[in-house]
TORLUM-105960 format. One line per 3 residues: their letters; for each residue x, y, z of C-alpha. Coordinates in Angstrom, 1 decimal. Layout:
<pts>
a> X,Y,Z ~ ...
</pts>
This chain:
<pts>
mgr> 0.0,0.0,0.0 ~ 1.6,3.2,-1.2 ~ 2.1,6.2,1.0
kia> -0.2,9.1,0.5 ~ 1.6,12.2,-0.7 ~ 0.4,15.2,1.3
kss> -0.8,17.9,-0.9 ~ 0.4,21.5,-0.2 ~ -2.4,23.8,0.4
pps> -2.7,26.5,-2.2 ~ -1.7,30.0,-1.1 ~ -4.5,32.1,0.3
pls> -5.8,34.3,-2.3 ~ -5.3,38.0,-2.0 ~ -8.3,40.1,-1.2
rta> -9.9,42.1,-3.9 ~ -8.7,45.3,-2.2 ~ -5.2,44.1,-1.9
mta> -5.1,42.9,-5.6 ~ -6.4,46.3,-6.7 ~ -3.7,48.1,-4.6
eae> -0.9,45.8,-6.1 ~ -2.2,46.4,-9.7 ~ -2.2,50.2,-9.1
klf> 1.4,50.1,-7.9 ~ 2.4,48.0,-10.9 ~ 0.5,50.3,-13.3
srv> 2.2,53.4,-11.8 ~ 5.7,51.8,-12.3 ~ 4.9,50.7,-15.9
aai> 3.3,54.1,-16.8 ~ 6.4,55.9,-15.4 ~ 8.5,53.8,-17.8
ldr> 6.3,54.6,-20.8 ~ 6.1,58.3,-20.0 ~ 9.9,58.5,-19.6
ara> 10.4,56.7,-22.9 ~ 8.0,58.9,-24.7 ~ 9.5,62.1,-23.2
nvv> 12.9,60.8,-24.4 ~ 11.6,60.2,-27.9 ~ 10.0,63.7,-28.0
rsv> 13.3,65.2,-26.6 ~ 15.3,63.3,-29.2 ~ 13.2,64.4,-32.1
nse> 13.3,68.0,-30.8 ~ 17.1,67.9,-30.6 ~ 17.4,66.4,-34.1
mvl> 15.2,69.1,-35.5 ~ 17.3,71.8,-33.9 ~ 20.4,70.4,-35.4
ayw> 18.7,70.0,-38.8 ~ 17.6,73.6,-38.8 ~ 21.1,74.8,-37.8
hig> 22.5,72.8,-40.8 ~ 19.8,74.1,-43.2 ~ 20.7,77.7,-42.1
rei> 24.4,77.0,-42.7 ~ 23.7,75.8,-46.2 ~ 21.6,78.9,-46.9
veh> 24.3,81.2,-45.6 ~ 27.4,79.4,-47.1 ~ 26.1,78.1,-50.3
vql> 23.2,80.4,-51.3 ~ 24.6,83.5,-49.9 ~ 28.3,82.7,-50.4
geg> 28.9,83.5,-46.7 ~ 27.8,87.1,-46.9 ~ 24.9,88.7,-45.0
rae> 22.7,89.0,-48.0 ~ 22.7,88.2,-51.7 ~ 20.8,90.0,-54.4
ygq> 19.3,86.8,-55.7 ~ 18.7,85.4,-52.2 ~ 14.9,86.1,-52.1
rvl> 14.3,84.2,-55.4 ~ 16.4,81.3,-54.3 ~ 14.7,81.0,-51.0
eal> 11.3,81.0,-52.7 ~ 12.4,78.3,-55.1 ~ 13.9,76.2,-52.2
ser> 10.7,76.7,-50.2 ~ 8.5,75.5,-53.0 ~ 10.4,72.3,-53.5
lvr> 10.8,71.5,-49.8 ~ 7.1,72.0,-49.2 ~ 6.3,69.8,-52.1
qyg> 8.4,67.1,-50.9 ~ 8.2,67.4,-47.0 ~ 5.1,69.2,-46.4
kgf> 4.4,72.4,-44.2 ~ 7.1,74.1,-42.1 ~ 9.4,75.2,-44.9
svt> 7.9,78.6,-45.8 ~ 10.2,81.4,-46.9 ~ 9.7,82.9,-43.4
nlr> 10.8,79.7,-41.7 ~ 13.8,79.4,-44.0 ~ 14.8,83.0,-42.9
yfr> 14.5,81.8,-39.3 ~ 16.8,78.9,-40.0 ~ 19.3,81.4,-41.5
lfy> 19.1,83.7,-38.6 ~ 19.5,80.7,-36.2 ~ 22.7,79.7,-37.8
qvy> 24.0,83.3,-38.0 ~ 23.4,83.8,-34.2 ~ 24.9,80.3,-33.3
adr> 27.5,80.0,-36.0 ~ 30.3,79.5,-33.4 ~ 28.5,76.4,-31.8
tpg> 29.4,72.8,-32.7 ~ 26.5,71.1,-34.3 ~ 25.8,68.6,-31.5
irh> 23.5,68.1,-28.5 ~ 25.0,68.4,-25.0 ~ 23.4,66.3,-22.3
kac> 23.2,66.9,-18.6 ~ 25.8,65.3,-16.4 ~ 24.7,62.4,-14.1
des> 24.8,64.7,-11.0 ~ 22.3,66.9,-12.7 ~ 19.7,64.1,-12.8
mse> 18.2,64.9,-9.4 ~ 14.7,66.1,-9.2 ~ 14.2,69.7,-10.4
skk> 12.3,70.6,-7.3 ~ 15.3,69.7,-5.1 ~ 17.7,71.7,-7.2
kkh> 15.5,74.8,-7.2 ~ 15.3,74.7,-3.4 ~ 19.0,75.0,-3.1
rka> 19.7,77.8,-5.6 ~ 21.9,80.4,-3.8 ~ 23.1,83.9,-4.8
cdv> 26.5,82.5,-5.7 ~ 24.9,79.9,-8.0 ~ 23.1,82.6,-9.9
ldd> 26.3,84.7,-10.0 ~ 28.1,81.6,-11.5 ~ 25.5,81.4,-14.3
lsl> 25.9,85.1,-15.0 ~ 29.6,84.8,-15.0 ~ 29.4,81.9,-17.3
ale> 27.2,83.8,-19.8 ~ 29.3,87.0,-19.8 ~ 32.9,85.8,-19.4
had> 33.1,82.1,-20.3 ~ 30.8,81.7,-23.2 ~ 33.3,79.7,-25.0
rir> 32.7,76.8,-22.6 ~ 29.2,76.2,-24.1 ~ 29.3,73.6,-26.8
gfa> 26.5,72.4,-28.9 ~ 22.8,72.8,-28.0 ~ 20.8,71.9,-24.9
sgl> 19.0,68.6,-25.1 ~ 16.1,70.0,-23.1 ~ 15.4,73.0,-25.3
sws> 13.3,72.7,-28.5 ~ 13.5,74.6,-31.8 ~ 10.8,77.1,-30.4
hyr> 13.1,77.8,-27.4 ~ 16.0,78.6,-29.8 ~ 13.8,80.6,-32.1
tlt> 12.8,82.8,-29.1 ~ 16.4,83.1,-27.9 ~ 17.5,84.5,-31.4
kve> 15.4,87.6,-30.6 ~ 17.8,88.6,-27.8 ~ 20.5,90.7,-29.3
nkg> 23.1,90.7,-26.6 ~ 25.1,87.5,-26.7 ~ 25.7,87.3,-23.0
erl> 22.2,87.9,-22.1 ~ 21.0,85.4,-24.7 ~ 23.3,82.7,-23.2
fye> 22.1,83.4,-19.7 ~ 18.5,82.8,-20.7 ~ 19.5,79.6,-22.5
iea> 21.4,78.3,-19.4 ~ 18.5,79.1,-17.0 ~ 15.8,77.7,-19.4
eke> 17.7,74.4,-19.5 ~ 18.3,74.4,-15.7 ~ 14.9,75.4,-14.6
gws> 13.0,73.6,-17.4 ~ 11.2,76.8,-18.6 ~ 8.5,76.3,-21.2
vpr> 8.6,78.6,-24.2 ~ 5.9,81.0,-22.9 ~ 7.8,81.3,-19.5
ler> 11.1,82.0,-21.4 ~ 9.4,84.7,-23.4 ~ 8.0,86.2,-20.2
qih> 11.5,86.3,-18.6 ~ 12.9,88.0,-21.6 ~ 10.1,90.6,-21.8
tml> 10.4,91.4,-18.2 ~ 14.1,91.9,-18.3 ~ 15.1,89.2,-15.8
far> 18.7,89.5,-16.8 ~ 18.9,93.3,-16.1 ~ 17.0,92.9,-12.8
lfk> 19.3,90.2,-11.6 ~ 22.4,92.5,-12.0 ~ 20.7,95.4,-10.2
srd> 19.4,93.4,-7.3 ~ 21.3,92.1,-4.3 ~ 18.8,89.3,-3.8
kag> 19.7,87.5,-7.0 ~ 18.5,84.1,-5.8 ~ 15.2,85.6,-4.7
vla> 14.7,87.4,-8.1 ~ 15.4,84.1,-10.0 ~ 13.1,82.2,-7.6
lat> 10.3,84.7,-8.3 ~ 10.9,84.4,-12.0 ~ 10.7,80.7,-11.8
rgq> 7.6,80.3,-9.7 ~ 5.8,83.4,-11.1 ~ 4.5,86.4,-9.3
vle> 2.5,85.3,-6.2 ~ 0.7,88.3,-4.5 ~ 0.2,87.7,-0.9
kpv> 1.3,91.0,0.6 ~ 2.3,94.5,-0.8 ~ 6.0,93.7,-1.1
dal> 5.2,90.9,-3.5 ~ 3.7,93.3,-6.1 ~ 6.9,95.5,-6.2
kdp> 10.1,95.1,-8.2 ~ 13.5,96.5,-7.8 ~ 14.7,97.8,-10.2
yvl> 11.9,98.8,-12.6 ~ 13.2,98.9,-16.3 ~ 11.8,101.9,-18.0
dfl> 13.9,101.8,-21.3 ~ 10.6,102.0,-23.2 ~ 10.1,105.6,-22.0
dlp> 13.2,106.9,-23.9 ~ 14.1,109.2,-21.0 ~ 16.8,111.9,-21.6
ege> 20.0,111.7,-19.7 ~ 21.3,113.9,-16.9 ~ 19.9,117.3,-15.9
rlr> 17.7,117.4,-19.0 ~ 15.3,114.9,-17.2 ~ 12.5,116.4,-15.1
esa> 10.0,114.6,-12.9 ~ 7.1,116.2,-14.9 ~ 8.6,114.9,-18.1
mes> 9.0,111.4,-16.7 ~ 5.4,111.4,-15.5 ~ 4.2,112.6,-19.0
aii> 6.2,109.8,-20.6 ~ 4.6,107.2,-18.3 ~ 1.1,108.5,-19.1
akl> 1.9,108.5,-22.8 ~ 2.9,104.8,-22.6 ~ 0.7,103.8,-19.7
qtf> -0.2,100.3,-21.1 ~ 3.5,99.3,-21.2 ~ 4.1,100.9,-17.7
lle> 1.2,98.8,-16.3 ~ 2.9,95.7,-17.8 ~ 6.2,96.7,-16.1
lgk> 4.3,97.3,-12.8 ~ 3.1,93.7,-12.8 ~ 0.0,91.8,-11.8
gfa> -3.3,93.5,-10.9 ~ -2.6,97.1,-11.4 ~ -5.1,99.7,-12.7
fva> -4.6,103.3,-13.2 ~ -6.5,105.7,-11.1 ~ -5.2,109.3,-11.1
rqk> -2.4,111.6,-12.1 ~ -1.4,114.5,-9.7 ~ -4.0,113.4,-7.2
rlt> -4.7,116.3,-4.9 ~ -4.8,115.6,-1.1 ~ -5.9,118.4,1.3
ydd> -5.0,118.9,5.0 ~ -5.8,122.1,6.9 ~ -6.2,124.1,3.7
ehf> -2.9,123.0,2.4 ~ -2.8,120.9,-0.8 ~ -0.4,118.1,-1.7
yvd> -0.1,116.3,-5.0 ~ 0.7,112.6,-5.6 ~ 2.4,112.0,-8.9
lvf> 0.6,108.8,-9.8 ~ -2.1,106.7,-8.1 ~ -2.9,103.0,-9.0
yny> -5.1,100.4,-7.5 ~ -4.1,96.7,-7.2 ~ -7.3,94.7,-7.3
llk> -5.5,91.5,-6.3 ~ -4.2,93.0,-3.0 ~ -7.2,95.4,-2.8
cfv> -5.2,98.5,-2.0 ~ -4.2,101.8,-3.6 ~ -0.6,102.3,-4.6
lid> 0.8,105.9,-4.6 ~ 3.9,106.5,-6.7 ~ 6.3,109.4,-6.2
lkv> 8.8,110.0,-9.0 ~ 12.3,111.2,-8.1 ~ 14.9,111.9,-10.8
gkl> 17.8,112.1,-8.2 ~ 19.0,110.2,-5.1 ~ 16.6,109.0,-2.4
thq> 16.5,111.4,0.6 ~ 14.9,111.5,4.0 ~ 12.6,114.2,2.8
dig> 11.3,111.9,0.2 ~ 10.5,109.2,2.7 ~ 8.9,111.6,5.1
qmd> 6.8,113.1,2.4 ~ 5.6,109.7,1.2 ~ 4.8,108.7,4.8
syv> 2.5,111.8,5.0 ~ 0.8,111.0,1.7 ~ 0.0,107.4,2.7
rlf> -1.4,108.5,6.1 ~ -3.5,111.2,4.5 ~ -4.7,109.0,1.7
ddt> -5.8,106.2,4.1 ~ -7.8,108.8,6.1 ~ -9.5,110.6,3.2
cta> -9.7,108.3,0.1 ~ -10.1,104.7,1.0 ~ -13.3,102.9,1.5
egd> -14.6,99.9,3.4 ~ -12.9,96.7,2.2 ~ -9.7,98.5,1.0
npt> -6.4,97.3,2.6 ~ -3.8,100.0,3.8 ~ -2.5,102.2,1.1
vgl> 1.1,101.5,-0.2 ~ 3.6,104.2,-1.1 ~ 6.4,103.6,-3.7
ilc> 9.2,106.1,-4.2 ~ 10.6,105.5,-7.7 ~ 14.1,107.0,-7.7
aek> 17.1,107.2,-10.0 ~ 19.4,106.3,-7.2 ~ 18.5,104.4,-4.0
nat> 20.7,105.1,-0.9 ~ 21.0,101.9,1.1 ~ 22.0,103.7,4.3
iak> 18.9,105.9,4.2 ~ 16.8,102.9,3.4 ~ 18.3,101.1,6.5
ysv> 18.0,104.0,9.0 ~ 14.6,105.3,8.2 ~ 11.0,104.3,8.3
lse> 11.6,102.2,5.2 ~ 13.2,99.5,7.3 ~ 10.3,99.1,9.7
tkq> 7.1,99.9,7.7 ~ 5.1,97.5,5.6 ~ 3.4,100.3,3.6
ifa> 6.3,102.4,2.3 ~ 9.0,101.3,-0.2 ~ 11.6,102.7,-2.4
aky> 12.8,101.2,-5.7 ~ 15.4,102.1,-8.4 ~ 14.4,102.6,-12.0
lky> 16.7,102.0,-15.0 ~ 16.4,104.3,-17.9 ~ 18.2,101.9,-20.3
lps> 19.5,98.4,-20.2 ~ 23.2,98.3,-19.1 ~ 25.9,97.6,-21.6
eae> 28.0,94.4,-21.5 ~ 30.9,96.3,-20.0 ~ 28.6,97.7,-17.2
lkr> 27.3,94.2,-16.6 ~ 30.8,92.8,-16.2 ~ 31.8,95.6,-13.7
ele> 28.6,94.9,-11.8 ~ 29.4,91.2,-11.7 ~ 32.8,91.9,-10.3
rer> 31.4,94.2,-7.6 ~ 28.9,91.5,-6.6 ~ 31.7,88.9,-6.3
rli> 33.6,91.3,-4.0 ~ 30.5,91.8,-1.9 ~ 30.0,88.0,-1.5
elr> 33.7,87.7,-0.5 ~ 33.4,90.4,2.0 ~ 30.2,88.9,3.6
gsg> 32.0,85.5,3.8 ~ 35.0,87.1,5.6 ~ 32.9,89.1,7.9
aee> 34.4,92.4,6.8 ~ 32.3,95.5,6.4 ~ 30.7,96.2,3.1
ppa> 31.5,99.3,1.1 ~ 29.7,102.5,1.9 ~ 26.3,102.9,0.2
gtg> 26.6,104.2,-3.3 ~ 29.8,102.3,-4.1 ~ 28.3,99.0,-5.0
pvg> 25.0,97.6,-6.2 ~ 21.7,99.1,-5.2 ~ 20.2,98.4,-1.8
egv> 18.1,95.4,-0.8 ~ 15.3,94.8,-3.3 ~ 11.7,95.4,-2.2
</pts>
């Protein structure tokens, strides 16, 4: 009589809930693999198109135009080329696009036609990297763009043709390279890149001591939670075409702002609406006039702007303090938050800002304005001053007196 072989009992089945949870985990891992693969395919296609357009631009410049900026027959040749390319490859090869390819090559003629990939240590999550951006990191990017441009080879794997098409609109080489570096590091979309260019991020970084803060603001967008969030330092007013030196008067500056009010509102930022010019305030039969009055509907408060063509003074601060108090008492309504005063000056004195009501109030601020974008030589000098300031802070030495370095702390 044979022995009975004991049958092993089957494993207990997982509950439906447990099976669903396991399937969800497996799905998440598989989906991540597919998403990563698809992203790599898109990135690879984008990179190949960037290189293809660079090569097409080179062919146009070197073979059609014989290396010169223009050729008399260039237009006819481009039209004929466009017609044949469209017939064989479809849309995307209009004469206008061929001109874009030509410009792309002309702007980046010194680049090697290859794609540069991020190093392994740059593969950490973008969120972790952004949290650790410091002023010295931003300074390194500015230095690379202005002083070590020859280190950049090829084109960024994370940037598409649309990114580079946008970058070709930036005339200054150092500024253009800076935007390329940051767009790659921060993963900017094309609309975000365009916004940084239009809002003069490059110039603002050079004129602000809080470089990491300015870059963080540019990356996450403008979030208005308190009055200081709505203000910039500096404001770039190159669109006003203001005259130099003693020829400039505050009344002329005010008139120029009113003439280009829409552009000025864009420079102010989110939520601003124009209210009044030379707003009269009266106290004990004495009249005072505020240069410009705006209302920010996101913060629900009035913003008074006083224009100063010279250096910030104690008198300017005291005057604005009086304006804000008087305006709060006579012009605000139920539901309005406290009025904000902004002194827009040509030169901001850090010492006065530190030892005045500016350092303790949440309603009065001062900011510098730029009449024009700085030249490359000025940018390099500013970069060197900023380096020295960082070294001084690290050594514990006193910083240079106000007025010898960059502007005071940004608002």
